[in-house]
C-alpha positions as CSV (number, residue, x, y, z in Angstrom):
1,X,84.4,113.8,59.8
2,X,85.4,113.5,56.1
3,X,86.9,110.4,54.7
4,X,90.2,111.9,53.9
5,X,90.2,113.3,57.3
6,X,89.2,110.3,58.9
7,X,92.3,108.5,57.0
8,X,94.7,111.0,57.9
9,X,93.7,110.6,61.6
10,X,93.9,106.9,61.4
11,X,97.3,106.7,60.1
12,X,98.9,108.7,63.0
13,X,96.5,107.0,65.6
14,X,99.0,104.3,66.9
15,X,101.8,106.7,67.1
16,X,100.1,109.0,69.3
17,X,98.7,106.3,71.7
18,X,101.9,104.5,71.9
19,X,103.8,108.0,72.7
20,X,101.1,108.9,75.3
21,X,101.3,105.6,77.2
22,X,105.2,105.6,76.7
23,X,105.0,102.1,74.6
24,X,108.0,103.5,72.6
25,X,109.6,100.4,73.7
26,X,110.3,97.8,70.7
27,X,107.8,95.7,69.1
28,X,108.2,91.9,69.3
29,X,108.9,90.8,66.0
30,X,105.5,89.6,63.9
31,X,103.1,91.0,66.3
32,X,101.7,94.5,64.9
33,X,102.5,96.6,61.6
34,X,105.0,99.6,62.8
35,X,103.5,102.9,63.3
36,X,103.5,105.9,61.2
37,X,106.1,108.4,63.2
38,X,106.6,110.5,60.1
39,X,103.8,111.9,58.0
40,X,103.4,114.6,55.4
41,X,99.8,116.3,54.7
42,X,99.3,118.2,51.6
43,X,96.1,120.1,51.4
44,X,94.6,122.9,49.7
45,X,93.6,126.1,51.5
46,X,90.7,125.9,54.0
47,X,90.6,122.2,54.4
48,X,90.9,121.8,58.1
49,X,94.7,121.2,58.3
50,X,95.2,123.5,61.7
51,X,92.3,122.3,63.2
52,X,92.8,118.6,62.8
53,X,96.4,119.4,63.9
54,X,94.7,121.0,67.0
55,X,92.7,118.2,67.8
56,X,95.7,116.0,68.0
57,X,97.8,117.9,69.8
58,X,95.1,118.5,72.6
59,X,94.6,114.5,72.9
60,X,98.3,114.3,73.3
61,X,98.8,116.8,75.9
62,X,95.7,115.3,77.9
63,X,96.3,111.7,77.6
64,X,100.1,111.6,78.4
65,X,101.2,109.8,81.3
66,X,104.4,111.5,81.8
67,X,105.8,114.6,80.8
68,X,106.2,115.2,77.0
69,X,107.8,117.9,75.2
70,X,106.4,119.1,71.7
71,X,107.1,121.8,69.2
72,X,105.3,123.3,66.7
73,X,106.9,125.7,64.0
74,X,106.0,128.0,61.4
75,X,107.9,130.7,59.1
76,X,106.3,133.6,61.1
77,X,105.0,134.3,64.6
78,X,101.6,134.7,63.4
79,X,101.3,131.6,61.6
80,X,102.9,129.9,64.4
81,X,100.1,130.8,67.0
82,X,97.3,129.6,64.5
83,X,97.4,125.9,66.1
84,X,97.7,127.5,69.7
85,X,94.5,129.7,69.0
86,X,92.8,126.3,67.4
87,X,93.7,124.9,70.6
88,X,92.2,127.8,72.8
89,X,88.8,127.4,70.8
90,X,88.9,123.9,71.5
91,X,89.5,124.1,75.0
92,X,86.8,126.8,75.2
93,X,84.1,124.6,73.7
94,X,85.0,121.2,75.2
95,X,85.5,122.4,78.9
96,X,84.8,118.9,80.0
97,X,87.6,117.2,78.7
98,X,90.1,120.1,78.1
99,X,90.0,122.4,81.0
100,X,93.2,121.0,82.4
101,X,95.1,123.0,79.4
102,X,96.9,126.1,80.4
103,X,97.9,128.7,77.9
104,X,100.3,131.1,77.8
105,X,101.7,133.5,75.0
106,X,103.9,131.0,73.1
107,X,103.1,127.7,75.0
108,X,100.1,125.4,75.9
109,X,100.9,122.9,79.0
110,X,98.8,120.3,81.2
111,X,100.1,121.0,84.6
112,X,98.9,117.6,85.5
113,X,101.5,116.0,83.7
114,X,104.0,118.5,83.0
115,X,103.3,118.0,79.2
116,X,103.7,120.9,76.9
117,X,104.0,122.2,73.1
118,X,105.9,125.6,72.4
119,X,105.4,127.4,69.1
120,X,108.5,128.8,67.7
121,X,109.0,130.8,64.4
122,X,111.9,131.2,61.9
123,X,114.2,132.2,64.7
124,X,116.6,129.3,63.6
125,X,118.6,129.3,67.0
126,X,115.3,128.6,69.0
127,X,115.2,125.3,67.2
128,X,118.5,123.9,67.8
129,X,119.1,121.7,71.1
130,X,115.6,120.7,71.7
131,X,114.7,117.3,72.5
132,X,111.3,117.0,71.3
133,X,108.7,114.2,71.7
134,X,106.6,115.5,69.0
135,X,107.1,117.9,66.1
136,X,104.7,120.0,64.2
137,X,105.9,121.6,61.1
138,X,103.0,124.0,59.7
139,X,103.1,125.4,56.2
140,X,106.8,124.0,55.3
141,X,106.2,125.5,51.7
142,X,106.4,128.9,53.1
143,X,109.5,128.3,55.1
144,X,112.3,130.5,53.5
145,X,115.2,128.6,54.5
146,X,115.7,125.1,55.2
147,X,118.0,125.6,58.5
148,X,115.1,125.2,60.6
149,X,113.6,122.3,59.1
150,X,117.1,120.9,59.3
151,X,117.3,121.7,62.9
152,X,113.9,120.2,63.8
153,X,114.2,116.9,61.4
154,X,117.4,116.1,63.2
155,X,115.6,116.6,66.6
156,X,113.0,114.4,66.0
157,X,115.7,111.6,65.1
158,X,117.0,111.9,68.8
159,X,114.0,110.1,70.2
160,X,112.6,106.7,68.6
161,X,109.1,107.2,69.7
162,X,109.1,111.1,68.4
163,X,106.2,111.9,66.1
164,X,106.9,114.5,63.1
165,X,104.1,115.9,61.4
166,X,104.4,118.1,58.1
167,X,101.5,120.3,57.2
168,X,101.6,121.9,54.0
169,X,99.7,123.5,51.1
170,X,101.3,123.0,47.3
171,X,104.4,124.9,47.1
172,X,106.1,126.5,44.1
173,X,109.5,125.9,42.3
174,X,111.9,123.1,43.1
175,X,113.9,124.3,46.0
176,X,114.8,122.1,49.4
177,X,110.9,121.9,50.1
178,X,110.1,120.2,47.0
179,X,113.0,117.8,47.8
180,X,111.2,117.2,51.5
181,X,107.9,116.5,49.6
182,X,109.3,114.2,47.2
183,X,111.5,112.2,50.0
184,X,108.8,111.9,52.2
185,X,106.2,110.7,49.4
186,X,108.8,108.1,48.4
187,X,109.8,107.2,51.7
188,X,107.8,103.6,53.1
189,X,108.2,104.8,56.4
190,X,106.4,108.1,55.9
191,X,102.7,108.5,55.6
192,X,102.0,110.7,52.8
193,X,98.4,112.3,52.0
194,X,97.5,114.5,48.9
195,X,94.2,116.0,47.8
196,X,93.7,116.6,44.1
197,X,92.2,120.0,44.4
198,X,88.9,121.3,46.8
199,X,87.2,118.6,48.4
200,X,85.5,120.1,51.5
201,X,81.9,120.7,51.3
202,X,82.1,124.1,53.2
203,X,84.0,125.6,50.5
204,X,81.6,126.5,47.6
205,X,81.6,127.2,44.2
206,X,81.1,130.4,44.2
207,X,83.6,131.1,46.7
208,X,86.3,129.5,44.6
209,X,85.0,131.3,41.6
210,X,85.5,134.5,43.6
211,X,89.0,133.2,44.3
212,X,90.0,132.5,40.6
213,X,88.8,135.9,39.5
214,X,90.8,137.7,42.1
215,X,94.2,135.7,42.2
216,X,96.8,135.1,39.4
217,X,96.5,131.8,38.0
218,X,99.4,130.2,39.4
219,X,98.4,131.2,43.1
220,X,94.8,130.3,42.7
221,X,96.1,126.6,41.6
222,X,98.6,126.1,44.2
223,X,96.4,127.6,47.1
224,X,93.1,126.3,46.2
225,X,93.6,123.3,43.7
226,X,96.6,122.1,45.5
227,X,98.8,121.8,42.3
228,X,102.6,122.5,42.6
229,X,103.9,125.4,40.9
230,X,107.1,125.8,38.9
231,X,106.9,129.2,40.3
232,X,104.6,132.0,41.2
233,X,104.6,133.2,37.6
234,X,106.1,136.6,38.7
235,X,107.6,137.2,35.2
236,X,105.5,134.8,33.2
237,X,103.7,131.8,33.8
238,X,104.5,128.4,32.6
239,X,101.7,128.3,30.4
240,X,102.9,131.5,28.7
241,X,106.4,130.2,28.2
242,X,105.0,126.9,26.8
243,X,103.1,128.9,24.2
244,X,106.1,130.0,22.6
245,X,107.0,126.5,21.8
246,X,106.7,125.4,18.2
247,X,106.6,121.7,17.9
248,X,107.6,121.7,14.5
249,X,111.1,123.9,14.9
250,X,114.0,122.0,15.4
251,X,117.5,122.9,16.4
252,X,119.5,124.4,13.6
253,X,123.1,123.7,12.9
254,X,123.5,126.0,9.8
255,X,122.0,129.5,9.0
256,X,120.2,130.5,5.9
257,X,121.2,133.6,3.4
258,X,118.3,135.4,3.9
259,X,118.4,135.7,7.6
260,X,120.9,137.9,9.8
261,X,121.5,136.4,13.2
262,X,122.5,137.4,16.6
263,X,124.2,135.1,19.0
264,X,124.5,136.2,22.8
265,X,126.9,134.3,25.2
266,X,126.3,134.6,28.8
267,X,129.1,133.1,30.6
268,X,130.0,131.8,34.3
269,X,132.7,129.7,35.1
270,X,131.6,128.0,38.6
271,X,128.3,128.2,39.9
272,X,125.8,129.5,37.1
273,X,124.9,128.3,33.6
274,X,127.0,129.3,30.9
275,X,124.6,129.9,27.6
276,X,125.0,130.6,23.9
277,X,121.7,131.6,22.5
278,X,121.5,132.1,18.7
279,X,118.2,134.0,17.1
280,X,117.2,135.4,14.0
281,X,114.0,137.6,12.9
282,X,111.0,136.6,10.8
283,X,108.7,139.3,10.4
284,X,107.5,140.7,13.8
285,X,108.7,137.4,15.3
286,X,112.3,136.4,17.0
287,X,112.9,132.5,16.3
288,X,115.6,130.8,18.8
289,X,117.6,128.7,16.4
290,X,119.6,127.3,18.8
291,X,120.5,127.4,22.8
292,X,123.4,125.7,24.0
293,X,123.8,125.1,27.6
294,X,126.7,123.9,29.9
295,X,126.5,123.4,33.9
296,X,129.7,123.6,35.7
297,X,130.3,120.8,38.7
298,X,131.7,121.3,42.0
299,X,135.2,119.3,40.2
300,X,134.9,121.0,36.8
301,X,134.8,124.7,36.2
302,X,133.6,125.7,32.7
303,X,136.5,126.9,30.8
304,X,136.5,130.3,28.9
305,X,137.5,128.5,25.6
306,X,134.0,126.8,25.4
307,X,132.9,130.5,24.7
308,X,135.7,131.0,22.1
309,X,135.0,127.5,20.2
310,X,131.0,128.1,20.3
311,X,131.5,131.5,19.1
312,X,133.7,130.1,16.0
313,X,131.3,127.1,15.4
314,X,128.4,129.6,14.8
315,X,130.4,131.8,12.7
316,X,131.3,128.8,10.4
317,X,127.7,127.7,10.4
318,X,125.6,130.9,10.1
319,X,126.5,133.8,8.0
320,X,126.4,137.5,8.9
321,X,126.3,136.9,13.0
322,X,126.1,139.6,15.5
323,X,127.5,138.3,18.8
324,X,126.8,139.8,21.9
325,X,128.9,139.2,25.0
326,X,129.5,140.6,28.7
327,X,132.4,142.8,28.7
328,X,132.9,142.1,32.5
329,X,132.8,138.5,32.2
330,X,134.7,137.9,28.9
331,X,137.0,140.8,28.2
332,X,140.0,138.4,27.2
333,X,137.7,136.8,24.6
334,X,136.6,140.1,23.4
335,X,139.7,141.5,22.7
336,X,140.8,138.1,21.4
337,X,138.0,137.6,18.6
338,X,136.7,140.9,17.8
339,X,139.1,141.4,15.1
340,X,137.6,138.2,13.2
341,X,133.9,138.7,14.3
342,X,131.7,141.3,14.7
343,X,131.0,141.7,18.5
344,X,129.2,144.1,20.7
345,X,129.8,144.4,24.4
346,X,126.5,144.4,26.6
347,X,126.7,144.7,30.6
348,X,124.3,141.8,31.5
349,X,124.6,143.7,35.2
350,X,123.8,147.2,34.0
351,X,120.7,148.5,35.5
352,X,119.0,150.1,32.5
353,X,120.2,147.4,30.1
354,X,118.4,144.7,32.2
355,X,115.1,147.0,32.7
356,X,114.9,147.2,28.7
357,X,115.8,143.4,28.6
358,X,113.1,142.4,31.2
359,X,110.2,144.4,29.8
360,X,111.1,143.4,26.1
361,X,111.6,139.6,26.8
362,X,108.1,139.5,28.9
363,X,106.2,141.7,26.1
364,X,107.8,139.2,23.2
365,X,106.6,135.9,25.2
366,X,103.2,137.5,26.3
367,X,102.4,138.3,23.1
368,X,103.8,135.3,21.4
369,X,106.2,136.7,19.2
370,X,108.8,134.6,20.4
371,X,109.3,131.1,19.2
372,X,111.5,128.4,20.1
373,X,111.7,124.3,19.5
374,X,110.9,122.0,22.1
375,X,113.2,121.1,24.9
376,X,115.1,124.3,24.0
377,X,117.8,125.2,26.5
378,X,117.9,121.8,28.0
379,X,120.7,121.3,30.3
380,X,123.4,118.8,29.4
381,X,123.4,115.9,31.5
382,X,120.6,117.0,33.5
383,X,118.4,114.7,35.9
384,X,115.1,113.5,34.7
385,X,113.2,116.1,36.2
386,X,112.5,119.3,33.7
387,X,115.4,121.8,33.5
388,X,114.9,124.1,30.3
389,X,114.2,127.4,28.9
390,X,110.7,127.3,29.7
391,X,110.5,126.2,33.3
392,X,113.5,128.8,34.0
393,X,111.1,131.7,32.5
394,X,108.5,130.2,34.7
395,X,110.4,130.4,37.8
396,X,112.2,134.1,37.5
397,X,111.3,137.0,39.9
398,X,110.9,140.6,39.3
399,X,112.9,143.2,41.3
400,X,112.4,146.8,41.4
401,X,115.8,149.0,41.7
402,X,116.2,152.0,43.9
403,X,116.4,154.1,40.6
404,X,112.6,152.7,39.6
405,X,113.9,149.9,37.2
406,X,113.3,146.4,37.1
407,X,115.1,143.4,36.4
408,X,114.9,139.8,36.3
409,X,116.4,137.5,39.0
410,X,116.1,134.1,40.3
411,X,116.1,132.1,43.8
412,X,119.0,132.2,45.1
413,X,118.8,128.4,46.3
414,X,121.5,126.6,44.0
415,X,119.0,125.2,42.0
416,X,116.9,128.1,39.9
417,X,119.0,129.9,37.3
418,X,118.2,133.1,35.0
419,X,121.2,132.6,32.8
420,X,119.1,131.1,29.5
421,X,116.7,134.3,30.0
422,X,119.5,136.8,29.9
423,X,121.1,135.1,26.9
424,X,117.7,135.5,25.1
425,X,116.7,138.8,26.5
426,X,120.2,140.3,25.1
427,X,119.8,138.7,21.8
428,X,116.4,139.9,21.3
429,X,117.4,143.6,22.3
430,X,120.4,143.4,19.8
431,X,118.1,141.7,17.1
432,X,115.1,144.6,17.7
433,X,117.4,147.5,18.4
434,X,115.7,150.6,16.8
435,X,112.4,148.8,16.7
436,X,111.7,148.5,20.4
437,X,110.7,152.2,20.9
438,X,110.4,154.0,24.0
439,X,109.6,152.0,27.3
440,X,106.0,151.5,27.7
441,X,106.3,151.6,31.6
442,X,108.2,153.8,33.7
443,X,108.2,153.4,37.5
444,X,108.7,156.8,39.3
445,X,109.5,157.4,43.0
446,X,106.3,157.8,45.2
447,X,104.4,161.3,45.7
448,X,104.7,163.0,48.6
449,X,101.1,162.4,49.5
450,X,102.1,158.6,49.4
451,X,100.7,157.9,46.1
452,X,102.6,156.8,42.8
453,X,103.5,158.1,39.5
454,X,103.5,155.9,36.3
């Protein structure tokens, strides 16, 4: 047993022992330190999360002096049964101590004490209404929705002696799983453990080198180095986005006469960000002069007047500005202002326009033909957690439409957005119109033989 395994086992020993002996009764003040009944273990892939958990489950099922009920939950059925499979291997190899365990399709039990553990997947309805004595949440970072977690953590609170163990790799994004991790890390009643990179001697340097060659960088860092990612880098990685930041550039208040400017506005009243993005071209590079962002609140929507005021302010400070707005969102503003300003209508939801936008924006970033100032697109009044253009770009997803086009999208979790990226992409499309050429990638329908045409 390695040092970090021993440390994690020891942290939960007292809680398991008290649970087995039904000594969940209150301690006398000043006798012993409290037992950790909550634990969050974050380990890289291949670091015995499942096996070590199976050892603890096997012990509690055999040592319990009364009927105990346990739950092991995972994102899907296959993952959920990994702990059961490890229990089965343990029982086969340790018949002298584990022969009393009986195995069913989704349950392992000890008929002598009537203690058992049930294995459930992401069927939320099946996880409500339980009154468990211990709960295992396996690979929490892969759970698609928070409902099952909410049902299990609330079930664990029903019994004061209930042991709750969360197992996870490092995840991606800043959604509800990140919130759970950070809450556990900062709560003194939780035992939180994380390993910085691979530390298991059975994982060789040759194996890691192979994985690094085969996997995208963000996936490799998350799985094997145990580094939490801003995203899985489906559109661009955070490193690729950060490479476009020019530290000597600053947000601009006034334009220069030798340049023509394009300003794109993506407006959202209640739920998403409203973004105004101003750019110009220097040689083969697109320069972001400013990106202004407004976030609505539950009590205050973003007024359409913000868009009108922003357009007027940009028109005063910068000469020769072409404005690009979404006609669907801002038809009234367009009709009001297009008599005084050059305004082009662009549908931010149209398939072919989004396809061109996604391809162009990614190419400009990867080839470093885009440049912006530090903290570009930071949200006004944002929390200390980083939230700017670069982190948004790194969190984007790529979707393919039925017609073979691609578009950028974001996680629908209330935390992630794509508005800054759309505004920037629309500005780049307008600024480089006529210089883009034909699409370098076209996705066609599958051939009859199951192959693909490109």
